[in-house]
VEXDO-469970 format. One record per residue (C-alpha): residue number from 1; y, x, z. Coordinates in nm, 3 decimals, always signed. Layout:
<recs>
REC  nr       Y       X       Z
REC NUM       Y       X       Z
...
</recs>
This chain:
<recs>
REC  nr       Y       X       Z
REC   1  +6.165  +9.400  +9.658
REC   2  +6.084  +9.650  +9.858
REC   3  +5.767  +9.908  +9.778
REC   4  +6.010 +10.200  +9.718
REC   5  +6.384 +10.261  +9.689
REC   6  +6.494 +10.175  +9.343
REC   7  +6.844 +10.313  +9.274
REC   8  +7.044 +10.098  +9.024
REC   9  +7.344 +10.255  +8.824
REC  10  +7.632 +10.029  +8.704
REC  11  +7.704 +10.147  +8.383
REC  12  +8.077 +10.052  +8.330
REC  13  +8.113 +10.290  +8.024
REC  14  +7.951 +10.009  +7.829
REC  15  +8.263  +9.777  +7.857
REC  16  +8.535 +10.017  +7.743
REC  17  +8.761  +9.733  +7.667
REC  18  +8.768  +9.547  +7.991
REC  19  +9.109  +9.566  +8.212
REC  20  +9.118  +9.446  +8.556
REC  21  +9.464  +9.335  +8.722
REC  22  +9.536  +9.518  +9.054
REC  23  +9.286  +9.278  +9.292
REC  24  +9.463  +9.425  +9.610
REC  25  +9.760  +9.222  +9.511
REC  26  +9.618  +8.893  +9.433
REC  27  +9.526  +8.636  +9.710
REC  28  +9.332  +8.312  +9.665
REC  29  +9.403  +7.964  +9.817
REC  30  +9.173  +7.680  +9.826
REC  31  +9.285  +7.329  +9.924
REC  32  +9.614  +7.480 +10.038
REC  33  +9.451  +7.731 +10.305
REC  34  +9.471  +8.076 +10.234
REC  35  +9.152  +8.276 +10.202
REC  36  +9.185  +8.577 +10.363
REC  37  +8.813  +8.667 +10.434
REC  38  +8.640  +8.876 +10.178
REC  39  +8.726  +9.024  +9.839
REC  40  +9.025  +8.940  +9.645
REC  41  +9.012  +8.762  +9.309
REC  42  +9.012  +8.991  +9.011
REC  43  +9.158  +8.900  +8.650
REC  44  +8.968  +9.055  +8.378
REC  45  +9.080  +9.033  +8.004
REC  46  +9.342  +8.752  +8.104
REC  47  +9.050  +8.555  +8.283
REC  48  +9.066  +8.520  +8.717
REC  49  +8.740  +8.538  +8.844
REC  50  +8.663  +8.461  +9.202
REC  51  +8.381  +8.574  +9.454
REC  52  +8.109  +8.367  +9.467
REC  53  +8.085  +8.275  +9.865
REC  54  +8.461  +8.259  +9.866
REC  55  +8.490  +7.962  +9.646
REC  56  +8.157  +7.749  +9.686
REC  57  +8.159  +7.827 +10.069
REC  58  +8.515  +7.663 +10.087
REC  59  +8.430  +7.353  +9.899
REC  60  +8.152  +7.260 +10.098
REC  61  +7.855  +7.420  +9.928
REC  62  +7.555  +7.645 +10.079
REC  63  +7.506  +7.952  +9.867
REC  64  +7.225  +8.148  +9.820
REC  65  +7.193  +8.487  +9.588
REC  66  +6.866  +8.619  +9.448
REC  67  +6.936  +8.967  +9.351
REC  68  +6.587  +9.016  +9.196
REC  69  +6.676  +8.718  +8.957
REC  70  +7.068  +8.838  +8.945
REC  71  +7.070  +8.440  +9.051
REC  72  +7.255  +8.213  +9.275
REC  73  +7.194  +7.845  +9.378
REC  74  +7.499  +7.687  +9.539
REC  75  +7.377  +7.372  +9.718
REC  76  +7.652  +7.071  +9.774
REC  77  +7.683  +6.997 +10.131
REC  78  +7.807  +6.651 +10.077
REC  79  +7.607  +6.521  +9.807
REC  80  +7.252  +6.521  +9.673
REC  81  +7.277  +6.817  +9.407
REC  82  +7.272  +7.173  +9.362
REC  83  +7.397  +7.444  +9.103
REC  84  +7.197  +7.733  +8.973
REC  85  +7.306  +7.978  +8.741
REC  86  +7.241  +8.331  +8.639
REC  87  +7.493  +8.665  +8.591
REC  88  +7.587  +8.712  +8.248
REC  89  +7.509  +8.358  +8.132
REC  90  +7.730  +8.088  +8.029
REC  91  +7.456  +7.805  +8.114
REC  92  +7.410  +7.652  +8.470
REC  93  +7.158  +7.390  +8.553
REC  94  +7.265  +7.118  +8.746
REC  95  +6.993  +6.945  +8.932
REC  96  +6.944  +6.656  +9.207
REC  97  +6.768  +6.747  +9.541
REC  98  +6.575  +6.399  +9.544
REC  99  +6.145  +6.436  +9.526
REC 100  +6.198  +6.338  +9.178
REC 101  +6.463  +6.586  +9.081
REC 102  +6.696  +6.511  +8.747
REC 103  +6.854  +6.802  +8.604
REC 104  +7.080  +6.914  +8.309
REC 105  +7.140  +7.247  +8.149
REC 106  +7.560  +7.305  +8.105
REC 107  +7.728  +7.524  +7.898
REC 108  +8.050  +7.630  +8.060
REC 109  +8.320  +7.838  +7.892
REC 110  +8.270  +8.180  +8.129
REC 111  +8.003  +8.373  +8.270
REC 112  +7.941  +8.519  +8.617
REC 113  +7.985  +8.889  +8.651
REC 114  +7.926  +9.183  +8.919
REC 115  +8.200  +9.337  +8.996
REC 116  +8.073  +9.685  +9.206
REC 117  +7.762  +9.498  +9.348
REC 118  +7.963  +9.170  +9.409
REC 119  +7.924  +8.835  +9.240
REC 120  +8.207  +8.685  +9.060
REC 121  +8.237  +8.369  +8.880
REC 122  +8.499  +8.254  +8.642
REC 123  +8.724  +8.040  +8.785
REC 124  +8.873  +7.817  +8.525
REC 125  +8.482  +7.762  +8.380
REC 126  +8.388  +7.668  +8.732
REC 127  +8.713  +7.425  +8.788
REC 128  +8.604  +7.279  +8.452
REC 129  +8.251  +7.183  +8.554
REC 130  +8.346  +7.053  +8.909
REC 131  +8.631  +6.842  +8.812
REC 132  +8.869  +7.077  +9.000
REC 133  +9.248  +7.215  +8.947
REC 134  +9.343  +7.560  +8.919
REC 135  +9.656  +7.771  +8.863
REC 136  +9.766  +8.110  +8.914
REC 137 +10.148  +8.169  +9.009
REC 138 +10.170  +8.540  +8.837
REC 139 +10.515  +8.570  +9.013
REC 140 +10.340  +8.539  +9.376
REC 141 +10.002  +8.669  +9.281
REC 142  +9.843  +8.377  +9.398
REC 143  +9.505  +8.196  +9.262
REC 144  +9.520  +7.834  +9.340
REC 145  +9.196  +7.650  +9.351
REC 146  +9.215  +7.256  +9.444
REC 147  +8.904  +7.044  +9.501
REC 148  +8.796  +6.733  +9.664
REC 149  +8.489  +6.567  +9.736
REC 150  +8.567  +6.297  +9.502
REC 151  +8.654  +6.495  +9.212
REC 152  +8.349  +6.669  +9.248
REC 153  +8.126  +6.408  +9.276
REC 154  +8.292  +6.197  +8.997
REC 155  +8.215  +6.518  +8.743
REC 156  +7.883  +6.612  +8.857
REC 157  +7.687  +6.290  +8.932
REC 158  +7.714  +6.150  +8.561
REC 159  +7.560  +6.496  +8.433
REC 160  +7.218  +6.420  +8.651
REC 161  +7.229  +6.052  +8.618
REC 162  +7.355  +5.954  +8.999
REC 163  +7.584  +5.621  +9.053
REC 164  +7.922  +5.734  +9.252
REC 165  +7.841  +5.445  +9.457
REC 166  +7.483  +5.458  +9.481
REC 167  +7.383  +5.463  +9.833
REC 168  +7.193  +5.776  +9.948
REC 169  +6.804  +5.756  +9.873
REC 170  +6.536  +5.804 +10.185
REC 171  +6.376  +6.047  +9.908
REC 172  +6.713  +6.238  +9.915
REC 173  +6.629  +6.579 +10.106
REC 174  +6.968  +6.780 +10.120
REC 175  +7.019  +7.139 +10.254
REC 176  +7.150  +7.129 +10.572
REC 177  +7.216  +6.817 +10.769
REC 178  +7.117  +6.463 +10.623
REC 179  +7.441  +6.264 +10.714
REC 180  +7.270  +5.986 +10.606
REC 181  +7.034  +5.988 +10.878
REC 182  +6.747  +5.779 +10.674
REC 183  +6.455  +5.864 +10.800
REC 184  +6.140  +5.922 +10.594
REC 185  +5.782  +5.788 +10.654
REC 186  +5.452  +5.992 +10.698
REC 187  +5.338  +5.912 +10.359
REC 188  +5.671  +6.025 +10.241
REC 189  +5.652  +6.336 +10.437
REC 190  +5.328  +6.387 +10.272
REC 191  +5.483  +6.451  +9.906
REC 192  +5.637  +6.806 +10.035
REC 193  +5.242  +6.922 +10.049
REC 194  +5.314  +7.088  +9.700
REC 195  +5.580  +7.304  +9.902
REC 196  +5.325  +7.435 +10.125
REC 197  +5.047  +7.683 +10.052
REC 198  +4.712  +7.853 +10.185
REC 199  +4.779  +8.251 +10.273
REC 200  +4.469  +8.495 +10.266
REC 201  +4.591  +8.846 +10.334
REC 202  +4.406  +9.111 +10.230
REC 203  +4.325  +9.504 +10.330
REC 204  +4.366  +9.789 +10.061
REC 205  +4.001  +9.745  +9.949
REC 206  +4.080  +9.397  +9.869
REC 207  +3.887  +9.236 +10.166
REC 208  +4.025  +8.925 +10.353
REC 209  +4.227  +9.035 +10.678
REC 210  +4.365  +8.681 +10.794
REC 211  +4.463  +8.370 +10.677
REC 212  +4.736  +8.130 +10.725
REC 213  +4.959  +7.897 +10.575
REC 214  +5.355  +7.950 +10.423
REC 215  +5.614  +7.728 +10.250
REC 216  +5.868  +7.800  +9.938
REC 217  +6.256  +7.759  +9.980
REC 218  +6.516  +7.773  +9.706
REC 219  +6.486  +8.043  +9.462
REC 220  +6.133  +8.052  +9.475
REC 221  +6.098  +8.252  +9.780
REC 222  +5.782  +8.208 +10.013
REC 223  +5.787  +8.242 +10.378
REC 224  +5.522  +8.281 +10.627
REC 225  +5.449  +8.425 +10.982
REC 226  +5.442  +8.811 +10.998
REC 227  +5.118  +8.821 +11.234
REC 228  +4.972  +8.668 +10.912
REC 229  +5.008  +8.944 +10.695
REC 230  +5.026  +9.250 +10.964
REC 231  +4.813  +9.520 +10.889
REC 232  +4.749  +9.418 +10.544
REC 233  +4.841  +9.560 +10.179
REC 234  +4.912  +9.218 +10.020
REC 235  +4.871  +8.838 +10.038
REC 236  +4.722  +8.582  +9.813
REC 237  +4.893  +8.236  +9.814
REC 238  +4.769  +7.920  +9.668
REC 239  +5.014  +7.686  +9.668
REC 240  +5.080  +7.349  +9.424
REC 241  +4.740  +7.468  +9.249
REC 242  +4.848  +7.783  +9.154
REC 243  +4.733  +8.117  +9.281
REC 244  +4.979  +8.411  +9.349
REC 245  +4.902  +8.774  +9.433
REC 246  +5.213  +8.948  +9.607
REC 247  +5.066  +9.304  +9.482
REC 248  +5.215  +9.423  +9.836
REC 249  +5.552  +9.339  +9.730
REC 250  +5.800  +9.168  +9.960
REC 251  +6.160  +9.097 +10.062
REC 252  +6.137  +9.116 +10.456
REC 253  +5.953  +9.149 +10.753
REC 254  +6.030  +9.113 +11.080
REC 255  +5.781  +9.133 +11.341
REC 256  +6.032  +9.031 +11.643
REC 257  +6.115  +8.712 +11.528
REC 258  +5.765  +8.657 +11.351
REC 259  +5.912  +8.592 +11.003
REC 260  +5.819  +8.728 +10.622
REC 261  +5.913  +8.668 +10.315
REC 262  +5.837  +8.764  +9.934
REC 263  +5.915  +8.621  +9.599
REC 264  +5.615  +8.504  +9.451
REC 265  +5.569  +8.529  +9.125
REC 266  +5.224  +8.552  +8.860
REC 267  +5.323  +8.908  +8.779
REC 268  +5.536  +9.168  +8.880
REC 269  +5.681  +9.494  +8.676
REC 270  +5.603  +9.844  +8.824
REC 271  +5.930  +9.794  +9.028
REC 272  +5.837  +9.492  +9.217
REC 273  +6.078  +9.274  +8.975
REC 274  +5.961  +8.940  +8.870
REC 275  +5.796  +8.894  +8.513
REC 276  +5.566  +8.568  +8.565
REC 277  +5.608  +8.227  +8.691
REC 278  +5.718  +8.127  +9.022
REC 279  +5.684  +7.802  +9.231
REC 280  +6.006  +7.579  +9.120
REC 281  +5.918  +7.362  +9.400
REC 282  +6.098  +7.368  +9.753
REC 283  +6.168  +7.242 +10.112
REC 284  +6.505  +7.221 +10.211
REC 285  +6.606  +7.316 +10.539
REC 286  +6.826  +7.210 +10.852
REC 287  +6.922  +7.522 +11.020
REC 288  +7.034  +7.301 +11.352
REC 289  +6.816  +7.281 +11.625
REC 290  +6.654  +6.969 +11.697
REC 291  +6.699  +6.735 +12.022
REC 292  +6.403  +6.680 +12.280
REC 293  +6.209  +6.369 +12.163
REC 294  +6.295  +6.401 +11.793
REC 295  +6.012  +6.311 +11.565
REC 296  +5.836  +6.617 +11.374
REC 297  +5.543  +6.699 +11.114
REC 298  +5.344  +7.009 +11.055
REC 299  +5.209  +7.071 +10.738
REC 300  +4.984  +7.391 +10.713
REC 301  +4.596  +7.497 +10.666
REC 302  +4.415  +7.451 +11.009
REC 303  +4.065  +7.633 +11.032
REC 304  +4.144  +7.677 +10.597
REC 305  +4.142  +7.309 +10.549
REC 306  +4.445  +7.310 +10.333
REC 307  +4.724  +7.118 +10.346
REC 308  +4.677  +6.904 +10.642
REC 309  +4.979  +6.694 +10.803
REC 310  +5.017  +6.599 +11.184
REC 311  +5.267  +6.423 +11.371
REC 312  +5.458  +6.476 +11.678
REC 313  +5.773  +6.522 +11.856
REC 314  +6.015  +6.778 +12.002
REC 315  +5.904  +6.884 +12.338
REC 316  +6.127  +7.156 +12.426
REC 317  +6.348  +7.462 +12.331
REC 318  +6.267  +7.761 +12.490
REC 319  +6.345  +8.114 +12.482
REC 320  +6.061  +8.351 +12.476
REC 321  +6.057  +8.755 +12.406
REC 322  +6.424  +8.688 +12.351
REC 323  +6.357  +8.439 +12.087
REC 324  +6.423  +8.090 +12.061
REC 325  +6.140  +7.874 +12.005
REC 326  +6.068  +7.506 +11.955
REC 327  +5.816  +7.350 +12.121
REC 328  +5.654  +7.035 +11.968
REC 329  +5.316  +6.845 +12.002
REC 330  +5.232  +6.795 +11.638
REC 331  +4.863  +6.938 +11.592
REC 332  +4.804  +7.298 +11.475
REC 333  +4.528  +7.561 +11.491
REC 334  +4.400  +7.870 +11.372
REC 335  +4.503  +7.860 +10.973
REC 336  +4.841  +7.669 +11.062
REC 337  +5.066  +8.019 +11.119
REC 338  +5.337  +8.022 +10.867
REC 339  +5.311  +7.649 +10.784
REC 340  +5.639  +7.432 +10.820
REC 341  +5.770  +7.215 +11.107
REC 342  +5.969  +6.929 +10.927
REC 343  +6.193  +6.688 +11.092
REC 344  +6.166  +6.295 +10.970
REC 345  +6.415  +6.355 +10.717
REC 346  +6.252  +6.568 +10.508
REC 347  +6.415  +6.888 +10.621
REC 348  +6.210  +7.242 +10.765
REC 349  +6.318  +7.302 +11.046
REC 350  +6.089  +7.569 +11.176
REC 351  +5.792  +7.764 +11.110
REC 352  +5.485  +7.760 +11.296
REC 353  +5.331  +8.016 +11.490
REC 354  +5.184  +7.940 +11.783
REC 355  +4.971  +7.745 +12.011
REC 356  +4.815  +7.691 +12.335
REC 357  +4.471  +7.510 +12.339
REC 358  +4.379  +7.201 +12.517
REC 359  +4.726  +7.111 +12.629
REC 360  +4.908  +7.010 +12.310
REC 361  +5.134  +7.290 +12.334
REC 362  +5.226  +7.390 +11.974
REC 363  +5.565  +7.623 +11.892
REC 364  +5.771  +7.715 +11.584
REC 365  +6.013  +7.989 +11.527
REC 366  +6.333  +7.800 +11.386
REC 367  +6.419  +7.822 +11.016
REC 368  +6.772  +7.985 +11.125
REC 369  +6.604  +8.313 +11.172
REC 370  +6.448  +8.260 +10.817
REC 371  +6.793  +8.167 +10.649
REC 372  +6.947  +8.471 +10.872
REC 373  +6.698  +8.696 +10.678
REC 374  +6.721  +8.546 +10.348
REC 375  +7.129  +8.588 +10.387
REC 376  +7.102  +8.986 +10.407
REC 377  +6.915  +8.985 +10.069
</recs>
């Protein structure tokens, strides 16, 4: 976390026995397509490692890496599950993205590693986990990884008690687009309130500066508006019954798009590293802009009334000061800033940030601006 610059030295001398193949000679082929973008695979002690994004983003996963935790989250775009794993650990967690999540810890045959600051995953270990076929042509220096939606589902679904033939539940809150287009009722949207929190920013003397709202995304990162934390020394967040104090640490702060992100924890070390517990519930998101007329819901703390729910529609897509903005009619007020604008499928699509009194004119910053910041971490 940012508070002062920390230099990290990679001590390769602790691994004198490791030998690398000439990675510049290797190429990667996934499902018959040569992958030219990104770093090449490497062979380390007779095991093949593939760059994290090169693998998962080419087999229909969305990937987020959290350097503070040295962990990654790969969310499947064609099924209701995600895979969480940590550097130098042979244990991965497979879990559903339903409201009532089911999870299973699985031991794999290799460990993700860091090479020159980039995350690499053991090819054979993850092929076994995902039911995929792999091969290395030592004459052509080509690493082959072949997978399919069917093979991934057949391997993963039984681990978390999903039926292969089971239709998607209306409580399926997949990341990205909900292909089933099953809508949630207002009562079901209200179940997401434990992912939204009440924010109080404070100055260097500990006096309250302002209040607002915010919400968690996967990995424990908490999102609110820049103007909620502006001119403050830190924030207190109450979410799902737990109070967190940021102690001034944060991950990103963008005044131009009015968004702010911090990894919440009950405690931090002197370098801002997470040492306590963090929120484990989170909102899924859809980066696509809604259409005018789409139903939306706002969850926040207007006038300090925690976890208030309102309903409306998208009434326009505007550009204000160079920033795309969602205009909507879901009622918000002072204290709602930083709250979640949610579509009828349960995905957060925006960060509520402004309104004009008396005219039912409310605005939100599209979630795509937040994900752009998260992807830079």
